[in-house]
C-alpha positions in Angstrom: 0.0 0.0 0.0 1.1 3.5 -0.5 -0.2 6.9 0.7 -1.5 9.2 -1.9 -0.9 12.9 -2.0 -4.5 13.5 -1.0 -4.1 11.4 2.2 -5.9 8.3 1.0 -4.2 4.9 0.9 -3.9 2.9 -2.3 -2.5 -0.4 -3.4 0.6 -0.3 -5.6 0.5 -3.1 -8.2 3.7 -5.3 -8.4 5.2 -3.9 -5.2 6.7 -6.3 -2.6 6.8 -5.8 1.1 10.1 -5.9 2.9 8.6 -8.5 5.2 8.1 -11.1 2.5 10.2 -14.2 3.1 11.2 -17.0 0.8 9.9 -20.0 2.7 12.0 -22.6 0.8 15.2 -20.8 1.8 14.1 -20.5 5.4 13.1 -24.2 5.6 16.5 -25.2 4.1 18.3 -23.0 6.6 16.2 -24.5 9.5 17.0 -28.0 8.4 20.7 -27.3 8.0 20.8 -25.7 11.5 18.9 -28.6 13.0 21.3 -31.1 11.5 24.3 -29.1 12.7 22.9 -28.9 16.2 22.3 -32.7 16.2 25.8 -33.5 14.9 27.4 -31.3 17.6 25.3 -33.0 20.2 26.6 -36.4 19.0 30.2 -35.2 19.0 29.8 -34.0 22.6 28.2 -37.3 23.6 31.0 -39.3 21.8 33.7 -37.2 23.6 32.0 -37.8 26.9 31.9 -41.6 26.3 35.6 -41.5 25.4 36.5 -39.6 28.5 34.5 -42.2 30.6 36.3 -45.0 28.9 39.7 -43.3 29.5 38.8 -42.9 33.2 37.8 -46.6 33.5 41.0 -47.8 31.9 43.1 -45.4 34.0 41.4 -46.3 37.3 
């Protein structure tokens, strides 16, 4: 929408709002972020298991 010189509001054909979002890009980013988060969680879990194994062998 755009404000006219006489104070009324009109609709501008072919104009895009700045709030428009490409949902496919956002979903791809969300999936990538989720997979990264999961892989980091697995790495931490694996490192924790290895430290437990080292402590068992050491003790």
